C-alpha positions in Angstrom: 0.0 0.0 0.0 1.1 3.6 -0.6 2.0 5.4 2.6 2.9 9.1 2.8 6.1 9.0 4.8 8.6 11.1 6.7 11.7 10.5 4.6 14.0 12.9 6.5 14.3 16.6 7.4 12.1 18.7 5.1 11.1 15.7 3.0 7.9 13.7 2.8 7.0 11.2 0.0 5.1 8.1 -0.9 6.6 4.8 0.1 5.2 1.3 -0.8 4.6 -0.5 2.5 3.1 -3.8 3.6 -0.4 -3.7 5.1 0.1 -3.5 8.9 -0.5 -6.6 11.1 -1.6 -7.0 14.7 1.5 -7.0 17.0 -0.3 -7.2 20.3 -3.6 -8.6 21.5 -4.7 -5.0 22.4 -4.2 -3.8 18.8 -6.7 -3.1 16.1 -6.2 -2.6 12.3 -8.3 0.2 10.9 -9.1 0.8 7.3 -8.7 4.6 6.9 -11.7 6.1 5.1 -11.0 9.8 5.7 -8.0 11.7 6.9 -6.6 15.2 7.1 -3.4 17.2 7.5 -2.5 18.7 10.8 -0.1 21.6 11.5 1.8 19.1 13.7 2.6 17.2 10.5 4.2 20.3 9.2 6.2 20.6 12.4 7.6 17.1 11.7 8.4 18.1 8.1 10.2 21.2 9.3 12.3 19.3 11.9 10.6 20.7 15.0 9.6 17.3 16.4 12.9 15.6 17.4 11.2 12.4 18.5 9.7 11.9 15.0 11.3 8.9 13.4 12.3 9.0 9.7 10.6 6.2 7.8 7.3 6.6 9.7 4.0 7.0 7.9 2.7 10.5 8.9 -0.8 11.5 9.7 -2.8 11.3 12.9 -6.2 12.9 12.0 -8.4 10.1 10.7 -11.6 8.1 10.9 -12.1 4.6 9.5 -13.6 1.2 9.8 -12.2 -1.5 12.1 -11.0 -4.4 10.1 -9.4 -6.7 12.7 -8.9 -6.7 16.5 -6.7 -8.4 18.9 -8.1 -10.9 21.4 -8.0 -8.5 24.3 -10.0 -5.7 22.5 -13.5 -5.5 23.8 -14.7 -1.9 23.0 -14.8 -2.1 19.2 -15.2 -4.9 16.7 -14.7 -5.4 13.0 -17.1 -3.3 10.9 -17.4 -0.4 13.5 -16.8 3.1 12.2 -14.4 4.8 14.5 -12.5 7.9 15.3 -8.8 7.4 16.0 -7.2 9.2 18.9 -4.1 11.2 18.3 -2.7 9.8 21.5 -1.9 6.2 22.4 -2.6 5.5 26.1 -2.8 2.3 28.2 -5.5 3.5 30.6 -3.7 1.8 33.5 -0.6 3.8 34.5 -0.6 6.6 37.1 -1.0 9.3 34.5 -3.8 7.6 32.6 -5.7 7.0 35.8 -5.5 10.7 36.5 -6.6 11.7 33.0 -3.2 12.8 31.9 -3.1 10.5 29.0 -0.6 12.5 27.0 2.0 11.4 29.6 1.1 7.7 29.4 4.2 5.7 30.4 3.6 2.9 27.9 6.4 2.7 25.3 3.9 3.9 22.7 2.3 6.4 25.1 1.5 9.9 24.1 1.6 11.2 20.5 2.9 8.1 18.7 0.7 7.7 15.6 2.3 9.5 12.6 5.3 10.4 14.8 6.9 7.3 16.3 4.8 4.6 14.8 3.1 4.5 11.4 0.2 6.8 11.1 -2.8 7.2 8.8 -2.0 9.0 5.6 -2.3 5.6 3.9 -4.8 2.8 3.5 -4.6 1.0 6.8 -3.2 1.8 10.3 -2.4 -0.3 13.3 -3.8 1.3 16.5 -2.2 0.1 19.8 -4.4 0.1 22.9 -7.4 0.1 20.7 -9.9 0.1 23.6 -8.5 3.5 24.6 -7.7 5.0 21.2 -10.8 4.2 19.2 -14.4 5.5 19.7 -17.4 4.3 17.8 -19.0 6.9 15.6 -22.8 7.2 16.1 -24.8 6.2 13.0 -26.2 9.7 12.6 -22.7 11.3 12.5 -20.9 11.4 9.2 -17.2 10.7 8.7 -16.7 14.4 8.0 -18.5 15.4 11.2 -16.3 13.1 13.2 -13.0 13.7 11.4 -11.4 16.1 13.9 -12.6 14.4 17.1 -9.4 12.6 17.8 -7.1 15.5 17.5 -7.8 19.2 17.0 -11.3 19.0 18.5 -10.1 17.0 21.4 -7.4 19.7 21.8 -10.0 22.4 21.9 -12.2 20.5 24.3 -9.2 19.8 26.6 -8.1 23.5 26.5 -11.5 24.8 27.3 -11.9 22.2 30.1 -8.6 23.1 31.9 -9.1 26.8 31.5 -11.8 26.9 34.2 -14.1 29.3 32.2 -17.1 30.8 34.0 -20.2 32.6 32.7 -18.7 35.9 34.0 -15.5 35.6 32.0 -14.1 37.5 29.0 -12.2 34.9 27.0 -9.5 35.7 24.5 -8.5 33.1 21.9 -5.4 33.9 19.9 -5.3 32.2 16.5 -8.2 31.3 14.2 -6.6 28.4 12.5 -8.2 24.9 12.6 -7.2 24.3 16.2 -8.2 27.8 17.2 -11.6 27.4 15.7 -12.1 24.0 17.4 -11.1 25.7 20.6 -13.6 28.5 20.0 -16.4 25.9 19.5 -15.6 24.3 22.8 -15.2 27.6 24.6 -18.7 28.5 23.3 -20.1 25.5 25.1 -19.0 27.1 28.4 -21.1 30.2 27.6 -18.8 32.9 28.9 -19.9 36.5 29.0 -17.7 37.5 26.0 -15.4 35.8 23.5 -12.7 37.6 21.6 -10.8 36.0 18.7 -7.5 37.5 17.5 -6.3 36.5 14.1 -3.8 38.1 11.7 -5.3 36.7 8.5 -8.2 38.7 7.0 -9.8 35.6 5.4 -9.9 33.8 8.7 -11.3 36.9 10.6 -14.0 37.0 7.9 -14.6 33.2 8.5 -15.2 33.8 12.2 -17.5 36.8 11.6 -19.5 34.8 9.0 -20.0 31.6 11.0 -19.9 32.9 14.6 -21.4 36.5 14.5 -21.7 36.7 18.3 -17.9 36.5 18.7 -15.8 39.7 18.7 -12.9 39.7 16.3 -9.7 41.7 16.3 -6.2 41.7 14.7 -2.8 41.4 16.4 -2.0 45.1 15.9 -5.1 46.1 17.8 -5.5 43.2 20.1 -4.2 44.5 23.4 -6.2 47.8 23.2 -9.3 45.9 21.9 -9.2 43.4 24.8 -8.8 46.2 27.4 -11.7 48.1 25.8 -14.0 45.0 26.0 -13.1 43.7 29.4 -13.8 45.0 32.9 -10.6 44.5 34.8 -7.8 45.5 32.4 -7.6 42.4 30.4 -9.1 39.0 29.6 -10.0 36.6 32.5 -8.9 33.7 30.4 -6.5 33.6 27.4 -6.0 30.6 25.2 -2.9 30.9 22.9 -3.4 28.7 19.9 -1.3 30.5 17.3 2.2 29.5 18.3 4.7 32.3 17.6 6.9 34.5 19.9 4.7 37.5 19.2 1.5 35.6 20.2 3.1 34.2 23.3 3.9 37.7 24.4 0.5 38.9 23.4 -1.2 36.2 25.5 0.3 37.3 28.9 0.1 41.0 28.1 -3.7 40.7 27.2 -4.4 38.8 30.5 -5.7 40.7 33.5 -4.0 40.2 36.8 -4.6 36.8 38.3 -5.9 35.4 35.0 -5.4 32.0 33.5 -3.3 31.7 30.3 -3.6 28.4 28.6 -0.9 27.5 26.0 -2.4 25.3 23.4 0.1 26.0 20.6 3.1 24.0 19.6 6.1 26.3 19.1 8.9 25.9 16.6 11.3 27.6 19.0 11.7 28.0 22.8 9.8 30.9 24.3 11.0 33.3 27.0 9.0 33.9 30.2 9.9 37.5 31.1 9.2 37.3 34.8 10.4 40.8 35.7 8.0 42.3 33.1 5.0 40.3 34.3 5.8 40.6 38.0 2.7 41.3 40.0 0.3 40.0 37.4 0.1 36.7 39.3 -0.8 34.7 36.2 -1.5 31.0 36.1 -0.1 29.3 33.0 -1.4 26.0 31.8 0.4 24.2 29.0 -0.2 21.4 26.5 -0.1 18.9 24.9 -3.6 17.7 24.8 -5.0 15.0 27.1 -7.3 13.5 24.5 -9.6 11.4 26.7 -12.9 13.1 26.0 -13.6 11.7 22.5 -16.7 9.8 23.5 -18.2 12.9 25.1 -17.3 15.0 22.0 -19.0 12.5 19.7 -22.2 12.8 21.9 -22.1 16.6 21.6 -21.7 16.3 17.8 -24.7 13.8 17.7 -26.7 16.3 19.7 -25.9 19.1 17.2 -23.9 21.1 19.8 -20.6 21.0 17.9 -20.2 21.2 14.1 -16.7 21.3 12.6 -17.7 20.6 9.0 -17.4 24.3 7.9 -13.7 23.9 8.5 -13.4 21.5 5.6 -12.7 23.8 2.8 -10.9 21.4 0.4 -11.4 17.7 -0.4 -8.7 15.7 -2.3 -7.9 12.0 -2.8 -4.9 10.4 -1.2 -3.1 10.3 -4.5 -3.1 14.1 -4.5 -1.9 14.5 -1.0 1.2 16.5 -2.0 -1.1 19.1 -3.6 -3.1 19.0 -0.4 0.0 19.7 1.6 1.0 22.6 -0.7 -2.5 24.1 -0.2 -2.5 23.7 3.5 1.0 24.7 4.3 0.9 27.8 2.1 -2.6 28.7 3.1 -3.8 28.9 -0.5 -7.4 29.5 -1.7 -8.8 30.3 1.8 -7.9 26.9 3.2 -8.9 25.9 6.7 -8.7 22.1 6.6 -8.3 19.5 3.8 -10.1 16.2 3.9 -8.2 13.4 2.3 -10.5 10.8 0.7 -9.9 7.4 -0.8 -7.3 6.2 1.7 -8.7 2.7 2.1 
């Protein structure tokens, strides 16, 4: 089967690989029916993920149909449509039992698919710890509706959950890329008093205004003054930084009121500096990622109930054979792209 593969620094390409086999009685083999490209895939391509292993099939955003399960798998069975979690977790270690599944101590724990073990930009994928990493898709939910559950939507849900948002809060979300929009959708479930989205790209600001007219929108140049104007205590009560640059990291703590929560969702290409003398007295609480993606079943229920809809994010649809074109569109933000759905994988 053709597998889109991390060849080496700055190089992805198709490699012909054998169909994966069960390696453990807790594994499942999933036929990938729909996938996508994540910014984290680009981080691998750019050399920003040192633990990524050359030769690995990339891709961790996918849904599919279970084809085979190991003898210890009880949650899913062949024929089930499933979401695939970005994280592999055993469910038994200290961290898993406390909900910190990103820190699972299993050898394949944490972000493994498409990074340290073969991922889903191909026809079939082996999913370790399938009882933890797969969730059945309700019959009334389409593959496109479920596509982002295992990664960017789980990230947004986790970020909103750990940010302790209350109905009295002004919440600032920095970045309206795919993960930023998923974070916005999950913040909206908390029904805070006010939501502000800061985004540098005019097309994406227009996207937010068009789809979520109740949300206030600003640009980076105006953000700090805009937030102070639209908040009661000199800044946002909660800031979620989803953009991932040195400028946006600085913006996050500067736009927060004293004693606010700043949740760092973004993955950075470079180390960031915490200028403690400059922020002395603000008494900020920082919360940092990566995502603990253990809420997928709850997210699927919310989608089934019509409370979350991420299908507007899918702006482009291409077959697996054209994935290099898809990467070019996504990486270079061409043609108003938000997310690309990759069809015909399996």
